[in-house]
C-alpha positions in Angstrom: 0.0 0.0 0.0 2.9 2.4 0.8 4.4 1.9 -2.6 1.2 2.9 -4.4 0.8 6.0 -2.1 4.1 7.4 -3.2 3.5 6.7 -6.9 0.2 8.5 -6.7 1.7 11.3 -4.7 4.4 11.9 -7.4 1.9 11.8 -10.1 -0.2 14.5 -8.3 2.8 16.7 -7.8 3.8 16.4 -11.4 0.3 17.2 -12.7 -0.3 20.1 -10.4 3.1 21.7 -10.1 4.4 21.2 -13.7 1.5 20.7 -16.0 -1.0 22.8 -14.1 -3.7 20.6 -15.6 -7.2 20.7 -14.0 -7.6 16.9 -13.5 -10.9 17.3 -11.9 -12.1 20.5 -13.6 -15.6 19.3 -13.5 -15.5 18.2 -9.8 -17.1 20.5 -7.4 -18.0 20.0 -3.8 -21.0 17.8 -3.6 -22.7 16.1 -0.6 -21.0 12.7 -0.6 -18.1 10.8 -2.2 -16.7 7.2 -1.9 -12.9 6.6 -2.1 -10.4 3.8 -1.5 -7.8 4.0 1.2 -4.6 5.4 -0.2 -6.4 7.0 -3.2 -5.5 10.5 -4.3 -8.4 12.9 -5.0 -8.5 16.7 -6.0 -11.1 19.2 -4.8 -11.8 22.8 -5.9 -13.9 25.8 -4.9 -14.5 28.9 -7.1 -14.2 32.2 -5.3 -13.5 35.8 -5.7 -10.0 36.9 -6.3 -8.5 38.2 -3.2 -10.7 36.0 -1.0 -9.3 33.3 1.3 -10.6 29.8 1.0 -10.3 27.8 4.2 -10.1 24.0 3.9 -10.3 21.3 6.7 -10.6 17.5 7.0 -12.5 16.3 10.1 -13.3 12.9 11.6 -11.8 9.4 11.6 -8.6 8.4 13.3 -5.3 10.4 13.5 -3.6 10.2 10.1 -0.3 8.2 10.3 1.0 8.1 6.7 1.7 11.6 5.7 -0.1 14.9 4.9 -3.7 14.9 3.7 -4.5 18.3 2.4 -2.0 19.6 -0.3 -2.4 23.0 -2.0 -1.6 23.5 -5.7 1.8 25.0 -4.8 2.7 22.3 -2.4 2.9 24.7 0.4 2.2 23.9 4.1 0.3 20.6 3.7 -1.8 19.4 6.7 -5.2 18.6 7.9 -6.2 22.2 7.7 -5.2 24.7 5.0 -6.1 28.2 3.8 -5.4 29.6 0.3 -5.7 33.1 -1.3 -7.9 32.9 -4.4 -5.8 34.2 -7.3 -7.3 32.7 -10.5 -10.9 32.5 -9.3 -10.7 29.1 -7.7 -8.9 27.2 -4.9 -7.7 23.7 -5.8 -6.4 21.1 -3.3 -5.4 17.4 -3.4 -6.2 14.9 -0.6 -4.4 11.5 -0.4 -6.8 9.3 1.6 -4.1 7.3 3.3 -6.2 7.1 6.5 -8.1 4.6 8.6 -11.3 3.5 6.9 -14.3 5.5 7.9 -16.3 8.7 7.2 -14.6 12.1 7.0 -16.0 15.6 6.5 -14.2 17.9 3.9 -15.2 21.5 4.6 -14.5 24.8 2.8 -15.7 28.3 3.3 -14.7 31.7 1.8 -13.8 34.9 3.6 -13.7 38.1 1.4 -11.4 41.0 1.8 -14.2 42.7 3.5 -14.4 40.0 6.2 -17.5 38.6 4.8 -17.7 34.8 5.5 -19.6 32.4 3.3 -21.6 29.4 4.5 -19.8 26.1 5.0 -19.4 24.0 1.9 -19.3 20.3 3.1 -18.8 16.9 1.5 -18.9 13.6 3.4 -16.1 11.2 2.1 -16.4 7.5 2.9 -13.0 5.8 2.9 -13.0 2.1 2.4 -10.0 -0.3 3.4 -7.9 -1.9 0.7 -7.3 -5.7 0.9 -4.4 -6.9 3.1 -1.4 -6.2 0.9 1.0 -8.2 3.1 -0.3 -11.7 2.4 2.4 -14.2 1.3 2.6 -16.6 -1.6 4.4 -19.9 -1.8 7.3 -20.6 -4.2 6.8 -24.1 -5.5 9.2 -26.2 -7.5 7.9 -28.5 -10.2 9.2 -30.7 -12.8 9.0 -29.7 -16.5 5.3 -29.8 -17.7 4.2 -30.3 -14.1 1.4 -28.5 -12.3 2.5 -26.1 -9.5 0.2 -25.2 -6.7 0.7 -21.6 -5.5 -0.6 -21.2 -2.0 -1.9 -17.8 -0.8 -1.8 -17.8 3.0 -4.8 -16.5 5.0 -7.0 -15.0 2.3 -9.7 -12.5 3.3 -13.4 -13.2 2.9 -15.1 -10.8 0.5 -11.9 -10.2 -1.5 -11.3 -11.4 -5.1 -7.8 -12.6 -5.9 -6.5 -12.6 -9.5 -3.2 -14.5 -10.4 -1.2 -12.5 -13.0 2.0 -12.9 -14.9 4.4 -10.5 -13.3 6.0 -9.7 -16.6 2.9 -7.9 -18.1 0.2 -8.2 -15.3 -1.9 -10.3 -17.6 -4.4 -12.5 -15.9 -3.8 -16.2 -15.4 -6.9 -18.2 -15.0 -10.0 -16.7 -13.3 -10.2 -14.8 -10.0 -10.7 -16.7 -6.8 -12.8 -15.4 -3.9 -11.2 -15.4 -0.5 -12.4 -17.8 2.2 -10.6 -16.6 5.3 -8.2 -19.5 4.9 -5.6 -20.5 2.3 -6.4 -20.6 -1.3 -4.5 -22.4 -4.2 -3.8 -21.3 -7.8 -2.7 -24.2 -10.1 -0.4 -23.3 -13.0 1.4 -25.4 -15.6 4.9 -24.1 -16.5 7.6 -25.3 -18.7 10.1 -22.7 -17.5 10.7 -20.8 -14.3 8.0 -18.0 -14.1 7.2 -15.1 -11.7 3.6 -14.4 -10.8 1.8 -11.7 -8.8 -1.7 -11.5 -7.3 -4.1 -8.5 -7.6 -6.6 -8.3 -4.7 -9.8 -6.3 -5.0 -12.8 -5.6 -2.8 -15.5 -6.1 -5.3 -18.2 -4.3 -3.5 -16.1 -1.1 -3.3 -13.9 -1.6 -6.3 -10.9 -1.0 -4.1 -7.9 -3.1 -5.2 -4.2 -3.5 -4.7 -1.4 -5.7 -5.9 0.1 -8.0 -3.1 3.6 -7.2 -2.1 4.8 -10.8 -2.3 5.4 -12.6 -5.5 5.5 -16.3 -6.3 8.4 -17.9 -8.3 7.6 -21.3 -9.8 10.9 -23.1 -10.4 11.0 -25.8 -13.2 14.0 -28.2 -12.7 15.0 -31.5 -11.1 18.4 -31.5 -9.4 17.0 -32.5 -6.0 17.9 -35.8 -4.5 15.1 -38.1 -3.4 14.4 -38.4 0.3 14.1 -41.3 2.7 14.6 -42.0 6.3 17.1 -44.5 7.7 15.1 -47.6 8.6 14.6 -48.1 12.3 17.5 -50.1 13.8 16.7 -53.6 15.0 18.1 -55.9 17.7 18.2 -59.6 17.4 19.3 -62.3 19.8 21.0 -64.7 17.4 22.7 -64.7 14.0 20.0 -66.9 12.8 17.5 -64.2 13.7 19.0 -61.7 11.2 16.2 -61.0 8.5 17.0 -61.1 4.8 17.5 -57.8 3.0 14.1 -56.3 2.4 13.6 -53.0 0.5 10.2 -52.6 2.1 11.8 -51.5 5.3 12.4 -48.2 3.5 8.9 -46.9 3.8 9.0 -43.2 3.2 11.1 -42.8 0.0 9.9 -39.8 -2.1 11.1 -37.4 -4.8 10.0 -34.1 -6.2 9.6 -35.4 -9.7 9.7 -39.2 -9.6 6.5 -40.8 -8.2 8.2 -44.0 -7.0 12.0 -43.7 -6.5 13.8 -47.0 -6.8 15.0 -48.7 -3.6 17.8 -51.3 -3.8 19.9 -53.3 -1.3 23.6 -52.3 -1.4 25.5 -54.3 1.3 25.9 -55.6 4.9 29.0 -54.7 6.8 29.9 -56.2 10.2 32.1 -54.6 12.9 33.6 -58.1 13.6 32.6 -58.1 17.3 30.5 -60.5 19.3 28.1 -60.1 22.1 27.2 -57.6 20.7 28.0 -57.6 16.9 26.9 -54.5 14.8 25.9 -55.0 11.1 25.3 -51.9 9.0 22.9 -52.7 6.2 22.8 -50.1 3.3 20.0 -49.4 0.8 20.1 -46.9 -2.2 17.2 -44.6 -3.2 17.4 -43.3 -6.9 15.0 -41.0 -8.9 14.4 -41.0 -12.7 17.0 -38.2 -13.1 19.7 -40.2 -11.5 19.7 -38.3 -8.3 20.5 -40.9 -5.5 21.0 -41.2 -1.7 21.9 -44.1 0.7 20.1 -45.0 3.9 21.4 -47.4 6.5 19.9 -49.7 9.0 21.7 -50.8 12.2 21.3 -54.4 13.1 22.6 -55.4 16.5 23.2 -59.0 17.3 23.4 -59.4 21.1 22.2 -62.4 23.1 20.8 -60.5 26.2 18.1 -63.0 26.9 18.9 -65.5 29.7 18.3 -69.1 29.0 15.1 -70.7 30.2 15.9 -73.0 33.1 13.3 -75.6 33.7 13.5 -77.9 36.8 11.6 -80.9 38.0 11.3 -82.1 41.6 12.6 -85.6 42.1 12.7 -88.3 44.8 15.9 -90.2 45.5 16.5 -93.1 47.9 19.1 -92.9 50.6 21.7 -95.7 50.6 22.7 -97.8 53.5 25.0 -95.0 54.7 22.3 -92.4 54.6 23.6 -90.7 51.4 22.2 -89.9 48.0 23.4 -88.2 44.8 21.7 -86.6 41.8 22.8 -85.5 38.3 21.7 -82.7 35.8 19.6 -85.1 33.7 17.4 -85.9 36.7 16.7 -82.2 37.5 16.7 -80.7 34.0 13.1 -80.5 32.6 13.9 -79.3 29.1 15.9 -76.1 29.7 16.6 -74.2 26.5 18.2 -71.1 24.9 17.4 -69.7 21.5 21.1 -69.1 20.7 22.5 -72.3 22.2 23.4 -73.5 25.7 27.1 -73.6 26.8 26.7 -75.5 30.0 24.3 -76.8 32.7 25.2 -77.6 36.3 23.3 -78.6 39.4 24.4 -77.8 43.0 24.3 -79.4 45.4 24.4 -82.8 43.8 25.0 -85.0 46.9 22.9 -85.3 50.1 22.9 -87.1 53.4 20.3 -87.4 56.2 21.4 -84.1 57.6 20.1 -82.4 54.5 16.5 -83.0 55.7 17.0 -79.8 57.7 18.9 -77.8 55.1 18.3 -75.5 52.2 20.2 -73.6 49.5 19.2 -70.0 48.6 20.2 -68.5 45.3 20.9 -64.7 45.1 20.5 -62.6 42.0 24.2 -61.6 42.5 25.5 -65.0 41.6 26.2 -66.5 45.0 24.4 -69.2 47.0 23.8 -69.7 50.7 23.7 -73.2 52.2 21.9 -73.4 55.6 21.6 -76.5 57.8 20.0 -76.2 61.2 18.3 -78.6 63.7 17.5 -78.8 67.4 19.9 -80.9 69.4 19.1 -80.5 73.1 17.0 -78.8 75.7 18.9 -76.6 78.3 17.4 -75.7 81.7 17.2 -72.1 82.4 15.6 -72.2 85.9 16.6 -74.5 88.8 13.2 -75.7 89.9 10.5 -77.8 88.2 7.9 -77.3 91.0 5.6 -75.1 88.9 7.0 -75.6 85.5 10.2 -75.9 83.5 12.2 -73.1 82.1 14.4 -74.0 79.2 16.0 -72.9 76.0 16.8 -75.0 72.9 20.2 -75.6 71.4 20.3 -75.3 67.6 23.2 -76.8 65.6 24.0 -74.9 62.4 26.2 -75.0 59.3 26.2 -72.0 57.0 28.4 -71.7 53.9 28.6 -69.6 50.7 29.4 -70.5 47.1 29.4 -69.0 43.6 30.5 -65.5 42.7 30.2 -62.0 44.3 30.0 -63.5 47.8 29.3 -60.6 50.2 31.2 -60.0 53.4 28.0 -60.7 55.3 24.3 -61.0 54.9 21.9 -58.2 56.0 20.1 -60.5 58.5 19.9 -64.2 59.3 17.7 -65.5 62.2 15.4 -68.4 63.0 12.5 -69.5 65.1 12.1 -73.0 66.5 8.6 -74.3 66.3 8.3 -75.3 70.0 7.6 -72.4 72.3 7.8 -69.7 69.6 11.5 -69.1 70.5 13.8 -67.1 68.4 17.6 -67.2 67.9 20.2 -65.5 65.7 22.8 -66.9 63.3 26.1 -65.2 62.3 25.6 -63.4 59.1 29.1 -64.3 58.0 28.5 -68.0 58.0 30.3 -70.8 59.8 29.2 -73.7 62.0 28.5 -74.3 65.7 25.5 -74.1 68.0 23.3 -71.3 69.3 20.6 -71.2 72.0 17.2 -69.6 71.7 17.2 -66.1 73.1 14.0 -66.6 75.2 13.0 -69.2 77.7 9.8 -71.2 77.7 7.8 -72.3 80.7 5.9 -75.6 80.5 4.7 -78.3 83.0 7.2 -80.8 81.8 9.3 -83.5 83.5 12.8 -82.1 83.8 14.3 -85.5 83.6 12.7 -86.6 80.3 12.2 -83.5 78.3 13.7 -83.6 74.7 13.4 -81.3 71.7 11.1 -84.0 70.2 8.8 -84.1 73.2 8.5 -80.4 73.1 7.6 -80.4 69.4 10.8 -78.9 68.1 10.3 -80.6 64.8 10.8 -77.7 62.3 12.7 -74.5 62.0 11.8 -71.3 60.2 14.8 -69.3 58.7 14.4 -65.6 58.0 17.1 -64.3 55.6 17.9 -61.1 53.7 21.1 -60.0 51.9 22.6 -58.5 48.7 20.5 -60.0 45.8 18.3 -61.9 48.3 14.9 -60.3 49.1 13.7 -60.7 52.7 12.1 -64.1 53.0 11.2 -66.9 55.4 11.9 -70.6 54.7 11.1 -73.7 56.6 13.7 -76.4 57.1 12.0 -79.8 56.9 12.5 -83.3 55.5 13.4 -82.1 52.0 16.4 -80.5 50.4 16.7 -77.9 47.7 19.0 -77.9 44.7 19.7 -75.2 42.0 20.0 -75.9 38.3 22.2 -73.3 36.5 22.0 -72.9 32.7 24.6 -70.7 30.9 24.4 -69.6 27.2 27.2 -68.7 24.7 27.1 -65.0 25.8 27.4 -65.8 29.5 23.8 -65.2 30.3 22.6 -67.5 33.1 19.3 -68.6 34.5 18.5 -70.7 37.5 15.6 -72.7 38.8 15.1 -74.5 42.1 14.1 -78.1 42.5 13.0 -80.0 45.6 14.8 -83.2 46.3 12.8 -85.6 48.4 15.2 -87.9 50.3 13.4 -91.3 50.4 14.1 -93.6 53.3 12.5 -97.1 53.2 13.7 -98.5 56.5 11.4 -98.5 59.5 12.4 -96.8 62.7 12.8 -98.9 65.9 11.4 -98.5 69.5 10.5 -100.6 72.6 7.1 -101.0 74.1 6.7 -98.5 77.1 6.6 -100.1 80.5 3.1 -101.1 81.8 1.5 -98.9 84.5 -1.2 -99.2 87.2 -3.3 -96.1 87.9 -6.3 -95.1 89.9 -9.5 -93.9 88.3 -8.5 -93.1 84.7 -5.6 -93.5 82.4 -3.2 -90.6 82.1 -3.2 -88.4 79.0 -1.1 -89.9 76.2 2.5 -88.9 76.6 4.9 -89.6 73.7 7.9 -89.3 76.1 7.1 -92.8 77.4 8.6 -94.0 74.1 12.2 -93.4 75.1 14.4 -95.4 72.7 13.0 -94.5 69.2 15.7 -94.5 66.6 16.1 -94.5 62.8 18.9 -95.1 60.3 18.4 -91.6 58.8 16.2 -89.6 61.0 17.9 -88.4 64.2 14.6 -88.0 66.1 11.8 -90.1 64.7 8.3 -88.7 65.5 6.3 -90.4 68.2 2.5 -89.8 68.0 -0.4 -91.2 70.1 -2.7 -93.4 68.0 -5.5 -94.9 70.2 -6.6 -96.4 73.5 -8.5 -99.7 73.4 -10.4 -100.8 76.6 -11.4 -104.4 77.6 -14.7 -103.0 78.8 -14.3 -104.0 82.4 -14.2 -101.8 85.5 -12.1 -102.0 88.7 -9.9 -103.2 87.2 -10.1 -102.0 83.5 -7.3 -102.9 81.1 -6.4 -100.3 78.4 -3.9 -101.0 75.6 -2.4 -97.6 74.5 -0.8 -97.5 71.1 1.9 -95.0 69.9 3.3 -94.7 66.4 7.0 -94.0 65.7 7.5 -92.4 62.3 10.7 -91.2 60.6 10.9 -88.2 58.3 10.3 -90.4 55.2 7.0 -91.7 56.6 8.1 -95.1 57.6 6.2 -96.1 60.8 5.9 -98.8 63.5 3.5 -99.1 66.5 4.4 -99.7 70.1 1.9 -100.5 72.9 1.7 -99.8 76.6 -0.6 -101.7 79.0 -2.5 -99.5 81.5 -4.5 -101.1 84.4 -7.2 -98.8 86.0 -8.5 -99.8 89.5 -10.3 -97.6 92.1 -9.6 -98.7 95.7 -9.9 -95.2 97.3 -12.8 -94.0 99.4 -14.4 -90.6 98.6 -12.9 -87.7 100.5 -14.7 -87.2 103.9 -16.3 -83.8 103.7 -16.5 -81.3 106.6 -20.3 -80.5 106.8 -21.0 -77.3 108.6 -24.1 -77.0 110.8 -27.2 -75.7 109.1 -28.7 -72.9 111.3 -32.1 -71.1 111.2 -34.2 -68.9 113.5 -37.7 -70.1 112.9 -36.8 -73.0 110.7 -33.8 -74.5 108.9 -33.4 -76.4 105.6 -30.3 -78.4 104.7 -29.0 -78.5 101.1 -27.7 -81.8 99.6 -23.9 -81.7 100.2 -21.2 -83.2 97.9 -17.6 -84.4 98.1 -14.9 -85.4 95.7 -13.6 -88.7 94.7 -10.3 -89.6 93.1 -12.2 -91.3 90.3 -15.8 -90.2 90.3 -15.1 -86.5 90.7 -18.0 -84.8 92.5 -20.3 -87.1 94.5 -23.7 -86.1 95.9 -24.8 -87.3 99.3 -28.0 -89.2 99.9 -30.2 -89.5 103.1 -33.5 -90.8 104.4 -33.8 -87.9 106.9 -35.9 -84.8 106.3 -34.1 -81.7 105.1 -36.3 -79.0 106.7 -36.9 -78.5 110.5 -39.3 -76.1 112.2 -38.9 -77.2 115.9 -36.4 -75.3 118.0 -33.4 -77.4 118.9 -30.6 -79.4 117.3 -31.4 -82.2 114.7 -29.0 -84.7 112.9 -29.0 -85.7 109.2 -27.1 -88.8 108.2 -25.5 -88.5 104.8 -24.1 -91.4 102.7 -21.5 -90.9 99.9 -20.9 -93.7 97.3 -18.3 -93.4 94.4 -20.0 -96.1 92.4 -17.1 -98.4 92.7 -18.0 -99.9 96.1 -16.2 -97.3 98.2 -18.7 -95.6 100.6 -18.5 -93.2 103.6 -21.1 -91.9 106.1 -21.0 -88.3 107.5 -23.4 -86.6 110.0 -24.6 -83.0 109.7 -26.3 -80.9 112.5 -29.4 -78.8 111.8 -29.9 -76.2 114.5 -33.2 -74.2 114.8 -32.7 -71.3 117.3 -34.7 -68.1 117.5 -32.5 -65.3 118.8 -34.4 -62.4 117.3 -36.3 -60.2 119.7 -39.9 -59.0 119.1 -40.4 -55.4 118.1 -42.7 -53.1 120.2 -44.0 -49.9 118.6 -43.9 -46.4 120.1 -46.7 -46.0 122.9 -46.5 -42.3 123.5 -49.8 -41.7 121.7 -51.5 -43.6 124.6 -50.6 -40.9 127.2 -53.5 -40.3 129.6 -54.4 -37.1 131.5 -57.4 -37.2 133.9 -58.6 -36.0 137.3 -58.8 -38.0 140.6 -62.0 -39.9 141.3 -62.9 -38.4 144.7 -61.7 -35.1 146.2 -62.5 -36.3 149.7 -60.0 -39.2 149.6 -56.6 -38.2 150.6 -54.4 -38.8 148.8 -56.6 -38.7 145.7 -56.4 -41.6 143.3 -57.8 -42.6 139.9 -58.8 -46.0 138.6 -58.5 -46.4 134.8 -59.5 -49.2 132.4 -58.6 -50.2 128.8 -54.9 -49.9 129.5 -53.9 -53.2 127.8 -51.9 -53.3 124.5 -53.5 -54.0 121.2 -51.8 -56.9 119.3 -51.0 -54.6 116.4 -48.6 -52.8 118.7 -45.9 -55.6 118.5 -44.5 -58.2 116.1 -41.9 -61.0 115.8 -40.0 -62.9 113.1 -41.3 -66.3 114.2 -43.9 -66.3 117.1 -47.6 -65.4 116.8 -48.3 -66.0 120.5 -46.7 -63.4 122.8 -46.4 -62.6 126.5 -47.0 -59.0 127.4 -45.6 -57.6 130.6 -45.6 -54.2 132.3 -44.4 -52.3 135.3 -45.6 -49.1 136.8 -43.3 -46.3 137.9 -45.1 -44.1 140.5 -44.6 -40.3 140.7 -42.1 -40.8 143.5 -39.9 -42.9 141.1 -40.7 -46.2 142.9 -42.2 -49.1 141.1 -45.6 -50.6 142.0 -44.7 -53.9 140.5 -42.0 -55.7 138.5 -42.4 -57.2 135.0 -44.5 -60.3 135.0 -46.2 -59.5 138.4 -49.7 -58.1 138.5 -50.0 -54.7 140.1 -52.3 -54.5 143.1 -55.8 -54.1 141.9 -54.9 -54.5 138.3 -56.7 -56.9 135.9 -53.7 -59.0 134.7 -49.9 -59.0 134.6 -50.4 -58.0 131.0 -53.0 -55.3 131.6 -52.8 -52.6 134.4 -56.5 -51.7 134.1 -58.1 -51.3 137.5 -55.0 -50.1 139.2 -55.4 -47.0 141.5 -53.0 -44.5 140.1 -52.0 -41.9 142.6 -52.1 -38.2 142.0 -49.2 -37.1 139.9 -47.5 -38.6 136.8 -47.0 -42.3 136.6 -45.2 -44.1 133.8 -46.3 -47.5 132.5 -43.4 -49.5 130.9 -44.3 -52.4 128.5 -42.2 -55.2 127.0 -43.1 -58.3 124.9 -41.7 -61.8 125.1 -41.8 -64.2 122.0 -42.2 -68.0 122.3 -38.4 -68.4 122.6 -38.2 -66.0 125.5 -36.6 -63.2 123.5 -37.5 -59.8 125.0 -38.5 -56.9 122.9 -37.5 -53.3 123.3 -39.3 -51.3 126.2 -41.8 -48.6 125.3 -44.0 -46.5 127.7 -46.9 -44.1 128.1 -47.7 -41.8 131.0 -50.8 -41.5 133.3 -51.3 -38.1 134.7 -53.8 -37.9 137.7 -54.6 -34.3 138.5 -55.9 -33.1 141.9 -59.7 -32.7 142.2 -60.5 -29.5 144.1 -62.9 -29.3 147.2 -63.9 -25.7 148.1 -65.0 -25.4 151.8 -66.2 -21.8 152.2 -66.2 -18.3 150.9 -64.1 -15.9 152.9 -64.6 -12.1 153.0 
């Protein structure tokens, strides 16, 4: 756009300044006008000579490309301008290099006499030119080929015409913009330069794009192709044959299908790994050619596949056995060939029943053998139990490569008593004791590891190349098969070797015993001389008890089995005679006591055989009569052993009756006759109602009273009738003297128990006797 501005500006200057030609002689100010951005227009106003014409441009954005208003003499250009009319008119040029929009061009005339004309206005609508900075591609084609010229980011509403740059003649038809890329297809036989003219059809505003496209016609470009992806194979036999299809992206600017051909394979001469460079050529129809290479690495990095099978071997007379590779190998293989196979260990003895071999990923092996040998007292007394620890014999050795200075950890747990111990992590042989003691009700003299159940050992191990794990040492042994290929890759597998022993263990029948009541619990320690050719401690297990069905005595045949670690077994028997000759235990029967009555409960005792025995009697169990009674109890254990025991039942009431408060019976009255000196009062209804007293046992009571006279003396004693009274239980009819007397009561139950004492008062007041009136 800038280029066209300056071209038009130069033309304007030339025409105005030099030729003085009225380009727009017929153009006068009118109401509206449409122009394109960057377009040069000329405007004039006729006026009187000597007048001044004032011009101005208003509206739109600030101009940023140069001056707008230019007078005919190119003097003082700007947005505003004034000019003295000389030849009867004022002529200006405006280059509309402004932002699109509406602008107001205004002119008015001022005469020499300072008369000002009305404004002469014209509205100019400036429309934008198409984007002149769009870019074009520069394709290369082969002779006679079709080139695709790409215009990047076309504008919608704009028409684009491809032209020969040499004469601006149109090539093909115009293409409307889409907002995206558009393509012009041309066929050229020689290198040609093209330009594109862009035009806003609705406003007829157009411009030539700054960028041009050069279509090059030639073929001196090599074809292209990528190196095929390198491949790795395990064995020489895995190398694929040369295959041109591995070159998948060969291409050329002119040749549709360049030719791919195998050239050569070149080895670096090494092994494990060996590198082979395979070369292919890619050639176009013009003879342009390149080479691509494919790297083929031969390296056996895959370990052999080691396959093991578990086997069973028989121990010989000396307790030994041996194995070979063929027995353990179960078809191990390697794709590139096996160099060697070995098995370790390959010989075993009876001691291997408590051993194992652990393979590390670092190439070394750990052989562990451990078994219980003895029980060691910890405490000094067996009265309430037996404290002991267990001795463990061990043998630990290392083999293979990369043997570490020591393992991370190595410890064990013996199955009896959950007792732990530690092994030296550096290996060796010797004996260790469990670190904790165990308490058990066991015979100190006969306890053995076997009797305590120390028949297996757990080993916990961790070390370089050995993950933390726990293994059980039992009646099998482990062996490791190692397979090595031609590149030194190794693989291992583990196999279990079962050591078979066909010889029965030996043992004597335990001594016969005689016991009371019942047979003792089975006790494998009664088998004391069990032995075996291979197993150090054959296992003794209780099998059964068989009774003859009789009682006192009863004969039981108890059977134990003796089994070695290979499952060979014999039975031994022990005769147990059961006979009850002991009486039940004589119980101490406490007296049964009660106040009103007493009831005995059926007692029991213990028997060495029968356990708890309940007594029987023909006597009653409940007694209501006061006194001491005897119950005769009989205890029979069912085996003819009987005892008789007496028990006293004592009924004795020692609880006193209860007498209620009597203060509510207090009496206040006057003497009977004022003429009797001293005055007295006889009262009736002084006895106690039965609701006034109660007892835990008795319903028949004896009521007693005594009367305390006003002078503190007593008229009678308890149980003696007061003079003149009705009864010894009722003071009615007694002559109470003047003053306050107290009647004390108590109650006796049928057992002679005396209640608490309660009382009420009898107040006898003086009765007056007036004799005369005195003046």
